[in-house]
C-alpha positions as a Markdown table, in Angstrom:
| # | Residue | x | y | z |
|---|---|---|---|---|
| 1 | Met | 88.4 | 55.6 | 133.6 |
| 2 | Glu | 88.9 | 52.6 | 135.5 |
| 3 | Thr | 91.6 | 52.0 | 138.0 |
| 4 | Asn | 93.2 | 48.4 | 138.8 |
| 5 | Lys | 93.5 | 48.2 | 142.7 |
| 6 | Thr | 95.0 | 45.5 | 144.5 |
| 7 | Asp | 92.6 | 43.1 | 146.1 |
| 8 | Lys | 94.4 | 42.8 | 149.8 |
| 9 | Thr | 92.4 | 39.7 | 150.8 |
| 10 | Ile | 93.8 | 37.9 | 147.9 |
| 11 | Leu | 97.3 | 39.2 | 148.3 |
| 12 | Phe | 97.5 | 37.9 | 151.9 |
| 13 | Lys | 96.0 | 34.9 | 150.8 |
| 14 | Gly | 98.7 | 34.2 | 148.2 |
| 15 | Ile | 101.3 | 35.4 | 150.5 |
| 16 | Lys | 99.9 | 32.5 | 153.1 |
| 17 | Ile | 100.2 | 29.9 | 150.0 |
| 18 | Leu | 103.9 | 31.0 | 149.7 |
| 19 | Ile | 104.7 | 30.5 | 153.2 |
| 20 | Phe | 103.4 | 27.0 | 153.1 |
| 21 | Ala | 105.4 | 26.4 | 150.2 |
| 22 | Leu | 108.5 | 27.6 | 151.7 |
| 23 | Leu | 107.8 | 25.2 | 154.8 |
| 24 | Ser | 107.4 | 22.4 | 152.1 |
| 25 | Leu | 110.6 | 23.6 | 150.5 |
| 26 | Val | 112.4 | 23.0 | 154.0 |
| 27 | Ile | 110.6 | 19.7 | 155.3 |
| 28 | Gly | 110.8 | 17.6 | 152.0 |
| 29 | Pro | 114.3 | 17.4 | 151.6 |
| 30 | Ile | 114.8 | 17.1 | 155.3 |
| 31 | Phe | 112.8 | 13.6 | 155.1 |
| 32 | Met | 114.3 | 12.5 | 151.8 |
| 33 | His | 117.8 | 13.1 | 153.8 |
| 34 | Phe | 116.9 | 11.1 | 156.9 |
| 35 | Ala | 115.4 | 8.5 | 154.4 |
| 36 | Leu | 118.5 | 8.3 | 152.3 |
| 37 | Gly | 121.0 | 8.4 | 155.1 |
| 38 | Asp | 119.8 | 4.9 | 156.7 |
| 39 | Lys | 118.8 | 2.8 | 153.8 |
| 40 | Glu | 118.8 | -0.4 | 156.3 |
| 41 | Asn | 115.7 | 1.2 | 158.1 |
| 42 | Ala | 112.4 | -0.3 | 157.9 |
| 43 | Leu | 110.6 | 3.0 | 157.2 |
| 44 | Tyr | 113.2 | 3.8 | 154.4 |
| 45 | Ile | 110.7 | 3.5 | 151.5 |
| 46 | Pro | 107.8 | 5.3 | 153.4 |
| 47 | Met | 109.9 | 8.3 | 154.3 |
| 48 | Leu | 111.4 | 8.6 | 150.9 |
| 49 | Ile | 107.7 | 8.7 | 149.6 |
| 50 | Val | 106.6 | 11.1 | 152.0 |
| 51 | Gly | 109.8 | 13.3 | 151.1 |
| 52 | Tyr | 109.0 | 13.0 | 147.5 |
| 53 | Leu | 105.2 | 14.0 | 147.9 |
| 54 | Ile | 106.2 | 17.1 | 150.0 |
| 55 | Cys | 108.6 | 18.5 | 147.5 |
| 56 | Ala | 105.8 | 17.9 | 145.0 |
| 57 | Met | 103.5 | 19.9 | 146.8 |
| 58 | Ala | 106.0 | 22.7 | 147.6 |
| 59 | Val | 106.3 | 23.1 | 143.5 |
| 60 | Ile | 102.7 | 23.0 | 143.0 |
| 61 | Leu | 102.0 | 25.5 | 146.0 |
| 62 | Leu | 104.7 | 28.1 | 144.6 |
| 63 | Phe | 102.9 | 28.1 | 141.3 |
| 64 | Lys | 99.4 | 28.4 | 143.1 |
| 65 | Gly | 100.8 | 31.2 | 145.4 |
| 66 | Ile | 102.4 | 33.1 | 142.4 |
| 67 | Asn | 99.2 | 33.1 | 140.2 |
| 68 | Thr | 97.3 | 34.2 | 143.2 |
| 69 | Ile | 99.3 | 37.1 | 143.8 |
| 70 | Met | 99.4 | 38.1 | 140.2 |
| 71 | Asn | 95.6 | 37.8 | 140.2 |
| 72 | Ser | 95.3 | 40.2 | 143.0 |
| 73 | Leu | 97.6 | 42.7 | 141.4 |
| 74 | Phe | 96.5 | 42.7 | 137.6 |
| 75 | Lys | 92.9 | 41.4 | 137.7 |
| 76 | Lys | 90.3 | 44.2 | 136.5 |
| 77 | Lys | 87.6 | 44.6 | 138.9 |
| 78 | Glu | 84.2 | 45.3 | 137.5 |
């Protein structure tokens, strides 16, 4: 009978990805808040674009991190 065991290296990799996603979830809206707070600034458009890209990266990292953790928990070892 085969047992499924958690691969700890892949689990820690997924947790590390989720930590970067959490940082991105905080930093992205901060950039957007700074950009939208002062629309007359010359860096309005670049800061807004960077904020949107960081927020999109956070969503992608969330899915990737959760998928990595699920793979470490439920993937059958051969």
